[in-house]
C-alpha positions as CSV (number, residue, x, y, z in Angstrom):
1,M,59.8,66.5,23.8
2,K,57.7,69.7,23.8
3,I,57.8,70.0,27.6
4,S,61.6,69.5,27.7
5,F,62.1,72.1,25.0
6,F,59.9,74.6,26.9
7,F,62.0,74.2,30.1
8,F,65.2,74.6,28.1
9,T,63.8,77.8,26.7
10,L,62.9,79.0,30.2
11,F,66.5,78.2,31.3
12,V,67.8,80.4,28.5
13,F,65.3,83.1,29.5
14,N,66.5,83.0,33.1
15,M,70.1,83.3,32.0
16,F,69.1,86.3,29.9
17,S,68.3,88.3,33.0
18,F,72.0,88.0,34.0
19,A,73.4,88.6,30.5
20,Q,71.6,91.2,28.5
21,S,74.0,90.7,25.6
22,V,72.1,87.6,24.4
23,D,69.0,89.4,23.1
24,N,69.3,87.9,19.6
25,S,69.7,84.3,20.9
26,L,66.7,84.7,23.2
27,L,64.7,86.1,20.3
28,D,65.6,83.0,18.2
29,E,64.6,80.6,21.0
30,T,61.3,82.3,21.4
31,E,60.7,82.1,17.6
32,K,61.5,78.4,17.7
33,L,59.0,77.8,20.4
34,L,56.3,79.7,18.5
35,N,57.1,77.6,15.4
36,E,56.8,74.4,17.5
37,V,53.5,75.4,18.9
38,E,52.2,76.2,15.3
39,S,53.6,73.0,13.8
40,N,51.8,71.0,16.5
41,S,48.6,72.9,15.8
42,L,48.5,74.1,19.3
43,N,47.7,77.6,18.0
44,I,44.3,76.2,16.9
45,F,43.6,74.8,20.4
46,Y,44.9,77.8,22.3
47,P,44.3,80.8,20.0
48,E,44.3,83.6,22.5
49,E,47.5,82.5,24.2
50,Y,49.2,82.1,20.9
51,S,48.1,85.4,19.5
52,T,49.2,87.2,22.7
53,A,52.6,85.5,22.6
54,L,53.0,86.3,18.9
55,S,52.2,90.0,19.5
56,H,54.8,90.3,22.2
57,F,57.4,88.5,20.0
58,E,56.8,90.9,17.1
59,N,57.1,93.8,19.5
60,A,60.4,92.5,20.7
61,E,61.6,92.0,17.1
62,D,60.6,95.5,16.2
63,L,62.5,96.9,19.2
64,L,65.6,95.0,18.3
65,N,65.5,96.3,14.7
66,E,65.1,99.8,16.1
67,L,68.0,99.2,18.5
68,G,65.6,99.6,21.5
69,N,66.9,99.1,25.0
70,S,67.5,95.6,26.3
71,A,65.1,96.0,29.2
72,E,62.1,96.6,26.9
73,I,63.1,93.7,24.7
74,N,63.4,91.5,27.8
75,N,60.0,92.4,29.0
76,E,58.3,91.6,25.7
77,L,60.1,88.2,25.4
78,K,59.2,87.4,29.1
79,S,55.6,88.1,28.2
80,A,55.7,85.9,25.1
81,L,57.3,83.0,27.0
82,Y,54.8,83.4,29.8
83,S,51.9,83.2,27.3
84,L,53.4,80.1,25.7
85,S,54.1,78.3,29.0
86,G,50.7,76.6,29.2
87,V,50.3,76.2,25.5
88,S,53.4,74.2,24.8
89,E,52.5,71.6,27.5
90,D,49.0,71.1,25.9
91,P,47.5,70.4,29.4
92,E,44.1,69.2,27.9
93,N,45.9,66.8,25.5
94,L,43.9,68.3,22.7
95,N,46.5,67.5,20.0
96,E,46.1,63.8,20.6
97,I,42.3,64.0,20.9
98,F,41.9,65.9,17.6
99,H,44.9,64.5,15.8
100,G,42.9,62.9,13.0
101,V,40.6,66.0,12.6
102,I,43.6,68.3,12.2
103,L,45.0,66.0,9.5
104,R,41.7,66.3,7.6
105,R,41.6,70.0,8.2
106,N,45.1,70.5,6.7
107,L,44.0,68.5,3.6
108,A,41.0,70.8,3.2
109,L,43.3,73.9,3.5
110,Q,45.5,72.5,0.8
111,S,42.5,72.2,-1.5
112,G,41.7,75.9,-1.0
113,A,38.5,75.2,1.0
114,D,39.0,78.3,3.1
115,K,39.1,80.4,-0.1
116,Y,36.7,78.6,-2.5
117,A,34.3,76.9,-0.2
118,G,33.8,79.5,2.5
119,D,30.5,78.5,3.9
120,I,31.3,74.8,4.4
121,W,34.8,75.8,5.7
122,N,33.3,78.2,8.3
123,E,30.8,75.7,9.4
124,S,33.6,73.2,9.9
125,E,35.7,75.7,11.9
126,N,32.8,76.7,14.1
127,A,32.1,73.0,14.9
128,L,35.8,72.4,15.7
129,N,35.9,75.4,18.0
130,E,32.8,74.3,19.8
131,A,34.2,70.8,20.3
132,I,37.5,72.2,21.7
133,A,35.5,74.3,24.1
134,S,33.5,71.3,25.2
135,V,36.6,69.3,25.9
136,K,38.2,72.2,27.9
137,N,34.9,72.5,29.9
138,G,34.8,68.8,30.5
139,D,31.3,68.3,29.1
140,A,32.3,66.6,25.8
141,E,30.6,63.2,25.2
142,N,31.7,60.3,22.9
143,L,34.9,61.9,21.7
144,Q,35.3,59.2,19.0
145,L,32.0,60.0,17.4
146,L,32.7,63.8,17.7
147,S,36.0,63.4,15.9
148,Q,34.3,61.4,13.1
149,Q,31.8,64.1,12.6
150,L,34.4,66.8,12.5
151,S,36.5,64.8,10.1
152,G,33.5,64.4,7.9
153,N,32.9,68.1,7.9
154,Y,36.5,68.8,6.7
155,D,36.2,66.0,4.1
156,K,33.2,67.7,2.7
157,A,35.0,71.1,2.7
158,K,38.0,69.5,0.9
159,S,35.7,68.0,-1.8
160,A,34.1,71.4,-2.4
161,G,37.5,73.1,-2.4
162,D,38.9,70.6,-5.0
163,R,35.9,71.2,-7.3
164,A,35.9,75.0,-7.0
165,S,39.7,75.1,-7.4
166,K,39.4,73.2,-10.7
167,L,36.8,75.6,-11.9
168,V,39.0,78.6,-11.1
169,N,42.3,77.3,-12.3
170,D,41.8,74.7,-14.9
171,W,38.3,74.9,-16.5
172,K,38.6,74.8,-20.3
173,P,35.5,76.8,-21.3
174,L,36.6,79.8,-19.3
175,Q,40.2,79.5,-20.5
176,E,39.2,79.3,-24.1
177,A,36.9,82.3,-23.7
178,D,39.7,84.4,-22.1
179,S,42.3,83.4,-24.7
180,S,39.9,84.4,-27.5
181,F,39.3,87.8,-25.9
182,A,35.6,87.0,-25.7
183,N,35.3,89.6,-22.9
184,L,35.8,92.3,-25.5
185,L,34.5,90.6,-28.7
186,S,31.4,89.0,-27.3
187,P,30.9,90.9,-24.0
188,E,27.2,90.1,-23.4
189,E,27.6,86.4,-23.7
190,Y,30.8,86.5,-21.7
191,S,29.2,88.5,-19.0
192,A,26.3,86.0,-18.8
193,G,28.9,83.2,-18.5
194,M,30.7,85.0,-15.7
195,E,27.4,85.5,-13.8
196,K,26.5,81.8,-14.1
197,Y,30.1,80.9,-13.2
198,G,29.8,82.9,-10.0
199,D,26.5,81.2,-9.2
200,A,28.2,77.8,-9.6
201,L,31.0,78.8,-7.2
202,D,28.5,80.0,-4.7
203,L,26.5,76.8,-4.8
204,I,29.7,74.8,-4.2
205,S,30.6,77.0,-1.3
206,E,27.1,76.6,0.2
207,G,27.3,72.8,-0.2
208,E,24.3,72.4,-2.5
209,D,23.5,69.0,-4.1
210,E,25.4,67.7,-7.0
211,S,22.6,68.1,-9.6
212,T,22.1,71.7,-8.8
213,I,25.8,72.5,-9.0
214,N,26.2,70.5,-12.3
215,S,23.4,72.4,-13.9
216,A,24.9,75.7,-13.0
217,I,28.3,74.7,-14.3
218,H,26.8,73.4,-17.5
219,Q,24.9,76.7,-18.1
220,A,28.1,78.7,-17.5
221,G,30.0,76.5,-19.9
222,M,27.4,77.0,-22.6
223,S,27.7,80.7,-22.3
224,F,31.5,80.7,-22.4
225,N,31.5,78.4,-25.4
226,N,29.0,80.7,-27.3
227,A,31.2,83.7,-26.4
228,S,34.3,81.9,-27.8
229,L,32.4,81.1,-31.1
230,N,31.2,84.7,-31.4
231,A,34.7,86.0,-30.9
232,E,35.9,83.7,-33.7
233,R,33.2,84.9,-36.1
234,Y,34.0,88.5,-35.1
235,L,37.6,88.2,-36.1
236,Q,36.7,86.8,-39.5
237,V,35.1,90.2,-40.2
238,N,37.6,92.4,-38.3
239,S,40.8,90.5,-38.5
240,D,43.3,93.2,-37.7
241,V,41.9,94.9,-34.6
242,L,43.6,92.5,-32.1
243,D,46.9,93.0,-33.9
244,Y,46.7,96.7,-33.3
245,R,45.8,96.1,-29.7
246,S,48.7,93.8,-29.2
247,E,51.2,96.3,-30.6
248,A,49.8,99.0,-28.3
249,K,50.1,96.7,-25.4
250,K,53.7,95.9,-26.3
251,A,54.5,99.6,-26.5
252,G,53.3,100.0,-22.9
253,A,50.0,101.8,-23.7
254,E,48.4,100.6,-20.4
255,K,51.1,102.5,-18.5
256,Y,52.0,105.5,-20.8
257,A,48.6,106.1,-22.4
258,A,46.1,104.7,-19.9
259,D,43.1,106.9,-20.9
260,E,43.6,106.2,-24.6
261,W,44.0,102.5,-23.9
262,M,40.7,102.3,-22.0
263,E,38.9,104.3,-24.6
264,A,40.1,101.9,-27.3
265,D,39.0,98.9,-25.3
266,D,35.6,100.5,-24.8
267,L,35.2,101.0,-28.5
268,L,36.2,97.4,-29.2
269,K,33.7,96.2,-26.6
270,Q,30.9,98.3,-28.1
271,S,31.9,96.8,-31.5
272,G,31.5,93.4,-30.1
273,E,28.1,94.1,-28.6
274,Y,26.8,95.3,-32.0
275,F,28.2,92.2,-33.6
276,E,26.4,90.0,-31.1
277,D,23.1,91.9,-32.0
278,G,23.7,91.2,-35.7
279,N,24.5,94.8,-36.7
280,V,27.7,94.0,-38.6
281,E,27.9,97.4,-40.3
282,K,27.9,99.4,-37.0
283,S,30.3,96.8,-35.5
284,S,32.8,97.3,-38.3
285,Q,32.6,101.1,-38.0
286,L,33.4,100.9,-34.3
287,A,36.2,98.4,-35.0
288,T,37.8,100.9,-37.3
289,E,37.6,103.5,-34.6
290,A,39.1,101.1,-32.1
291,V,42.0,100.5,-34.5
292,S,42.7,104.2,-34.7
293,A,42.4,104.5,-31.0
294,Y,44.9,101.7,-30.4
295,A,47.3,103.3,-32.9
296,L,47.1,106.6,-31.1
297,A,47.6,104.8,-27.7
298,K,50.7,103.1,-29.2
299,Q,52.0,106.5,-30.5
300,I,51.6,108.1,-27.1
301,A,53.2,105.1,-25.4
302,D,56.2,105.2,-27.7
303,K,56.7,108.8,-26.9
304,G,56.4,108.1,-23.2
305,R,59.0,105.2,-23.5
306,F,61.5,107.0,-25.7
307,L,61.0,110.7,-25.0
308,A,60.0,111.1,-21.3
309,D,63.5,111.6,-19.9
310,A,64.4,114.0,-22.7
311,E,61.2,116.0,-22.2
312,E,61.8,116.2,-18.4
313,Q,65.4,117.4,-18.9
314,I,64.3,120.0,-21.4
315,N,61.8,121.4,-18.9
316,I,64.5,121.5,-16.2
317,A,66.8,123.4,-18.6
318,V,64.0,125.9,-19.4
319,D,63.3,126.4,-15.7
320,S,67.1,127.0,-15.2
321,G,67.0,129.9,-17.7
322,A,68.3,128.1,-20.7
323,E,66.2,130.3,-23.1
324,K,68.3,133.2,-21.9
325,Y,71.7,131.8,-21.2
326,A,71.9,128.8,-23.6
327,P,69.4,129.5,-26.4
328,N,71.4,127.7,-29.1
329,T,72.1,124.6,-27.1
330,L,68.4,124.4,-26.0
331,A,67.3,125.0,-29.6
332,E,69.4,122.1,-30.9
333,S,68.0,119.9,-28.0
334,L,64.4,120.8,-29.1
335,R,65.2,120.1,-32.7
336,L,66.4,116.6,-32.0
337,F,63.4,116.0,-29.6
338,N,61.0,117.1,-32.4
339,K,62.8,114.9,-34.9
340,A,62.3,111.9,-32.6
341,S,58.7,112.8,-32.0
342,A,58.1,113.2,-35.8
343,E,59.5,109.8,-36.5
344,I,57.3,108.2,-33.9
345,E,54.2,110.0,-35.3
346,S,55.1,108.7,-38.8
347,G,54.8,105.2,-37.5
348,D,57.9,104.3,-39.6
349,F,60.8,104.3,-37.1
350,T,63.3,102.0,-35.5
351,P,63.9,102.1,-31.7
352,E,67.6,102.7,-32.4
353,S,67.0,105.8,-34.4
354,V,64.5,107.3,-32.0
355,S,66.7,106.5,-29.0
356,H,69.6,108.2,-30.7
357,Y,67.8,111.4,-31.2
358,A,66.2,111.3,-27.7
359,D,69.5,110.6,-25.9
360,N,71.3,113.4,-27.7
361,S,68.4,115.7,-27.0
362,E,68.6,114.9,-23.3
363,A,72.4,115.3,-23.3
364,L,72.1,118.8,-24.9
365,A,69.4,119.8,-22.5
366,R,71.7,118.9,-19.6
367,K,74.4,121.0,-21.1
368,A,71.9,123.9,-21.5
369,Q,71.0,123.5,-17.9
370,Y,74.6,123.5,-16.8
371,I,75.5,126.5,-18.9
372,S,72.5,128.4,-17.5
373,V,73.2,127.6,-13.8
374,I,76.9,128.6,-14.2
375,A,76.0,131.8,-16.1
376,E,73.4,132.8,-13.5
377,R,75.9,132.2,-10.7
378,I,78.5,134.3,-12.4
379,E,75.9,137.0,-13.2
380,A,74.8,137.0,-9.5
381,G,78.4,137.3,-8.3
382,D,78.3,133.9,-6.6
383,E,81.3,132.7,-8.7
384,S,83.9,134.4,-10.9
385,F,84.4,133.3,-14.5
386,E,88.1,132.6,-13.7
387,D,87.1,130.2,-10.8
388,F,84.7,128.5,-13.0
389,A,87.2,128.1,-15.9
390,L,89.8,126.7,-13.6
391,N,87.5,124.2,-11.9
392,W,86.2,123.2,-15.4
393,W,89.8,122.6,-16.6
394,N,90.6,120.4,-13.5
395,T,87.4,118.4,-14.0
396,M,88.1,117.8,-17.6
397,D,91.6,116.6,-16.9
398,S,90.4,114.3,-14.1
399,N,87.7,112.8,-16.3
400,T,90.1,111.7,-19.1
401,S,90.8,108.5,-17.1
402,K,87.8,106.2,-17.2
403,T,89.2,103.3,-15.3
404,A,88.8,103.1,-11.5
405,P,92.0,102.9,-9.4
406,A,93.2,99.3,-9.4
407,Q,93.9,99.2,-5.7
408,Q,92.0,100.1,-2.6
409,P,93.2,103.7,-1.9
410,A,95.1,104.0,1.3
411,A,93.8,106.2,4.1
412,P,94.4,109.7,2.6
413,T,96.8,112.3,3.9
414,V,94.7,115.4,4.6
415,T,95.2,118.8,6.0
416,A,94.1,119.9,9.4
417,V,91.1,121.6,7.9
418,E,90.0,118.4,6.1
419,K,91.0,116.0,8.8
420,K,88.4,113.3,9.5
421,S,87.6,111.5,12.7
422,P,89.6,108.3,13.6
423,D,86.5,106.2,12.9
424,D,86.3,107.6,9.4
425,E,90.0,107.1,8.7
426,S,89.9,103.5,9.6
427,Y,86.6,102.7,8.0
428,Y,87.9,101.5,4.6
429,D,90.8,99.6,6.2
430,R,88.4,96.7,7.0
431,F,87.6,96.1,3.4
432,S,89.5,94.2,0.7
433,L,88.9,93.7,-3.0
434,S,86.3,91.0,-3.7
435,D,85.2,88.9,-6.6
436,K,81.6,89.0,-5.3
437,F,79.1,89.5,-8.1
438,E,81.5,88.2,-10.7
439,D,78.5,87.0,-12.6
440,I,77.3,90.6,-13.0
441,P,78.9,92.6,-15.9
442,F,80.0,95.7,-13.9
443,T,82.1,98.2,-15.9
444,N,85.8,98.6,-15.1
445,N,85.1,101.8,-13.2
446,T,83.1,99.8,-10.6
447,L,84.9,98.1,-7.7
448,V,83.6,95.6,-5.2
449,F,85.0,95.3,-1.7
450,E,84.0,93.1,1.2
451,S,84.5,92.9,5.0
452,D,83.2,90.4,7.5
453,N,79.8,92.2,7.8
454,E,79.5,94.4,4.8
455,I,79.8,94.6,1.0
456,L,80.9,97.9,-0.6
457,I,80.2,98.6,-4.2
458,R,82.1,101.7,-5.4
459,M,81.1,103.3,-8.7
460,Y,83.2,106.0,-10.4
461,G,82.0,108.2,-13.3
462,L,78.3,108.5,-12.5
463,F,76.8,112.0,-13.0
464,A,79.3,113.0,-15.6
465,E,78.1,116.6,-15.8
466,P,79.7,118.4,-12.8
467,I,76.6,119.9,-11.3
468,S,74.0,117.5,-12.6
469,E,71.8,115.7,-10.1
470,E,69.9,113.6,-12.6
471,L,70.9,110.2,-13.9
472,N,71.7,110.1,-17.6
473,F,71.2,107.2,-20.1
474,D,74.7,105.7,-19.3
475,D,74.2,106.0,-15.6
476,K,70.9,104.1,-15.8
477,N,72.5,101.3,-17.8
478,R,75.2,100.9,-15.1
479,L,72.6,101.0,-12.3
480,K,70.8,98.1,-13.9
481,N,73.8,95.9,-12.9
482,L,73.7,97.5,-9.4
483,V,70.1,96.5,-9.0
484,A,70.9,92.9,-10.0
485,A,73.5,92.8,-7.3
486,L,71.3,94.3,-4.6
487,E,68.4,91.9,-5.4
488,K,70.7,89.1,-4.2
489,Y,70.3,90.6,-0.7
490,P,66.5,91.4,-0.5
491,K,66.4,91.6,3.3
492,S,69.6,93.5,4.0
493,Q,69.9,97.1,5.0
494,I,71.4,99.1,2.1
495,T,73.0,102.6,2.2
496,V,73.4,104.7,-0.9
497,A,76.3,107.1,-0.1
498,V,77.2,109.8,-2.6
499,H,80.5,111.8,-2.5
500,T,81.6,114.8,-4.5
501,S,84.9,116.4,-5.4
502,Q,86.0,119.7,-3.9
503,V,84.7,121.7,-6.9
504,D,82.3,124.4,-5.8
505,T,81.3,125.3,-2.3
506,K,81.0,122.8,0.5
507,A,77.3,123.7,1.0
508,F,76.5,123.3,-2.7
509,N,78.4,119.9,-2.8
510,K,76.5,118.7,0.2
511,A,73.1,119.5,-1.2
512,L,74.1,118.1,-4.6
513,S,75.2,114.8,-3.2
514,E,72.0,114.4,-1.2
515,K,69.9,115.0,-4.3
516,R,72.0,112.5,-6.3
517,A,71.7,109.9,-3.5
518,E,67.9,110.3,-3.5
519,N,67.7,109.9,-7.3
520,I,69.8,106.7,-7.1
521,K,67.5,105.3,-4.4
522,S,64.4,106.2,-6.4
523,Y,65.9,104.4,-9.5
524,I,66.6,101.3,-7.4
525,L,63.0,101.3,-6.0
526,R,61.4,101.8,-9.4
527,N,63.4,98.9,-10.9
528,S,63.3,96.3,-8.2
529,D,61.1,94.8,-5.5
530,L,63.4,95.9,-2.7
531,S,61.7,97.5,0.3
532,E,62.0,101.3,0.7
533,A,62.4,100.9,4.4
534,L,65.7,99.0,3.9
535,I,67.3,101.6,1.7
536,N,68.9,104.7,3.2
537,A,70.2,107.6,1.0
538,V,72.9,109.9,2.3
539,G,75.0,112.6,0.7
540,Y,78.4,113.5,2.2
541,G,79.5,116.1,-0.3
542,E,83.2,116.6,0.0
543,E,83.3,115.6,3.7
544,R,84.9,112.2,3.2
545,P,87.6,112.3,0.4
546,L,89.5,109.2,-0.5
547,V,92.6,111.1,-1.4
548,G,93.9,114.6,-0.5
549,F,92.8,117.5,-2.5
550,N,96.4,118.1,-3.7
551,D,96.3,114.8,-5.7
552,S,96.1,115.4,-9.5
553,D,93.4,112.8,-9.8
554,S,91.6,113.9,-6.6
555,I,88.4,115.1,-8.4
556,Y,87.8,111.9,-10.2
557,K,88.7,109.6,-7.2
558,N,86.7,111.6,-4.7
559,K,83.6,111.9,-6.8
560,R,82.1,108.5,-6.3
561,V,79.0,106.6,-5.3
562,E,79.3,103.9,-2.6
563,I,76.6,101.3,-2.0
564,I,77.0,99.5,1.4
565,I,75.2,96.2,2.0
566,N,74.9,94.9,5.5
567,K,75.1,91.2,5.0
C-alpha cells in the first residue's frame, strides 16, 4: 500500500506541472506522505532523507502562506517528493526486520524514558542506529538475536522511565513537602532532600543496580519527611504567616510587586532556617518581618490592580497640558485617585469601592486630556472654537443612540470626493447577519456578519471620548467578549480595522484610528494566547464610511471597529 500511495502522489505531482492552480492540494498530498513515512517509523530508518523532505515541505508551506510564486512552491515540493521516493518504498525492508524493536521503543517513549532515563535511552538509540547501519551495509549477522538484544535495551529503558516518572509525578514524600511549603519553612532539610532526589534520578538514568537506587530514594524520602514535620512545627509557632502570603499571592503580588514578593519570601526562608537551627526567637522576629513584607507586597499589588489604568491616564493628561488647560478636572481626578489609594493603604476596603473611585478618576483624567488637546489646538490656531463646538454638538447628538443599526447598511451614497473604489463598495454586500457566537453575551451595539470565507464582528460605541485612543473600563469589558469569540479561531488570520467619523481632519482621523487599532490588538494579545503573527491592525480613519456624511446618524454609524476573521 505504501508503494501504490507513493506512485499516486507522483501522479498528482506530474499533473501539477500542467496545472499550477493546485498548489494547496499538492501540499496536502506531500504532507500525507510525510505522515505515512513517520507512522511507519521510516523516519527512524532513513533520517537524512526524511529530514531533507520535511525541510523542503516546510519551505513550501511558508512560501504558500506568504503568497510566494507557484514556481518556487513547485520546486520545494518536487524536492520533498524526490527525497521521499526511496524512503516510502523501504528498499531494505527495515520496518519488517525491526518491527518488534520499534514497538518496544514506542513503549519506552510513552514511559518518558527519553526524558527521565537519558543515559539508558541514548545507549538504546545508539545500538539501534548501529544495527540499522549494519543491515544497510549487508554485514549484519543473526538478525533475530540482534532484535532481541535491542528489544531488551528498550525494555530496560522503559522500566527506568516508569520508575523515574513515578518519582517525578506521583511521589508522596515530595508532594507532602511541597504542599506544606517546606521549601520555605524548612529550607535546609528540603534542599538536602532535593539533592538526594536528584541523585536518585541520576542513578535511575544511568541504570545502576536496584539496591543503590532504593537507598538513594529512601534517603531523599527521609529528608522530605523531616522537612514536612519541621514545617508543621514551624506553623504551630508562626501560624499566620502563610495566610498573609496567600493573600498577597491572590492580590497578584508576584506580578505587581515582584521585588517586595521576593524580599518577603527571602525573609520567610531565613525564618525557617533559624527555626531549623533551634533559634525560635530569631525565627519569630523574622516571621513578623515577613508578615509585614507580605502585607506591603499585597498593598502594592492592590494598587497595581486597581489604580494602574487611572495612574497611566493621569500621566497622559498631565503630558497633554491638563495642569494648564484643565486644572480643576485634573484636580478632581487626582482627588479620587488619592481617595482610592488611601482606602487600599488602610487595608479596610472593598474592591467595588476602590474600583468606583479609580474608574471615575480615570474618566476625569480622560476628560482633562481631551480639554487640553482641544484648548491647545484652538490656541495654536489649528481649530476654531466655533468648529469645535459644532463638531462636539454633532457628536453628542449621534451618541444619544446606543443601539447598533438593526440591518446591514446598504452601500452608501457618497459624493465624488468621498467615492470609494468598486471593490470597497461591494465588500459588505457579501455579508449577511449571523447568529454566530450566540453563546457569547455581546452588547446590542455589536453585530456579527458572515460570508463564505469570513466573519465580521462590528462594534459601535468604543472609544466614547471623540479624540481618545485609549480603551476605557467599559471598552475593556466589551473586548473580553470579543477575545472569547476570537479564541474559537486560534489559527485564523484576524484583522482589526478601526474607522472614525468625519469629525476633525482626515490626517488626524487616520492617525487616531491607527493608534486605536494597535491598542485593541495589544489588548487581545495581553488577554489571550493568540499569535501576534496572525493579527493585523489597520486604521482607515474616515476613508471607508458606511453612510454618507449628510446622514444625521453618520458620526455614530461610521465610527466603528470591525474585526474580520478569515475562517
